[in-house]
Every structure is written in C-alpha cells, then in structure tokens.
N, C-alpha and C positions, 0 to 999 in steps of 0.2 A: 493572457488570461491566467489567473491563479485560482486554484480550487483547493480547499482543505476539507478533510474528512477525519473523524475519529473512528477507529476500528480496534478490534482485538483479533490477534492471530494466536490461537492457543495450541496449535500443533504444527509439526513440520509440513503436513499435508496442506494446511491452510496457507502457510508461508509459500509453498511451491505454487499453489493455485494463484495466489496474489502476484507472484513474479511472472507467471505465464500471462496473466491479464496485463500487467504493466509492460511486458515485453512487446505487446501488440501495438503499442502506441509510441509516437515519436516524442511526446512531451517528456520533460524532465520530472522524474518522480523521486521524492525524498521521503524518508520515514523518520519521524522524530519521536524519541522517548526521553523524557526528562530534558537533559541538556545535550544529548547526543543525537546527531543527525547523520543518517547513512543513505547510500544510494538505494532507491526502492526497487531496483532491478538486480540487486546483488543478494544472493542467498546468504553468503557469509556475513554481509553487513547486517541484514535483518536478524539473523540468528544471534548476532553479538548483542542485540538489545534484550532487555528484560521483557520477555513476551507476556509476563503475567499482568502487565499494566497496559492501559489503553495507549494506542499509538496514534500519532497525528500523521496523516498522509498529506503531503503537499505536492500538487502537480502544477507545472507551469509549461505553457506552450500552446500551440495552435489547436491541438486535439485534447487538451486537458479536460474539457467539458465532456467529451465522448468517453474518455477514460473513466471519469468520475461516475458517469451513468452506468457503464459496464461494471465497475467496481460495486456500485450500489446493488445491482442485480445479483452478482455473485455472492456478496455478503448477506443479502437477505435470504438466499437459498441455504447458506451454511448455518444461519442462525435459527432455522426452523427445526 
C-alpha cells in the first residue's frame, strides 16, 4: 500500500515530532520537496529540504495506512 500526504514542517520541533511518529512504523517513509527525495526517518535528510514549501510524504508498506492516520492526528494538533 502507498499513501501520500502534503504537509508543512515549519520548525525543528515539528521535524523532530514527525521523525518520532515515522520511527514507530515499519513502512518506508520518504519526504519529497521539488525534485529532491529524502528518508523520512532522517533528521539530516529532512532539514536539508526547503522547509518553507509544502512537502509530500510518501509511505509504502504494510502499516503505511496506520502511519498516515497517526500523522494526520499529529498534524491536526500542530495546525491548531
């Protein structure tokens, strides 16, 4: 299963929280900005992207759906 979400990570705290959530799941998580794709479980990879623009999160694997649900919950709390 493959899941895609568009999100914004505007601070290092949001990046850290994203990585904590991604690390709880076995699925492969990639973060895409423009034409660059990095490992979604890597702080250095995500910080290397331009965080001022929307990011596309791509999750593939058996628990990708559960990861996406958890991500949706976390992102809705940080957007409030």
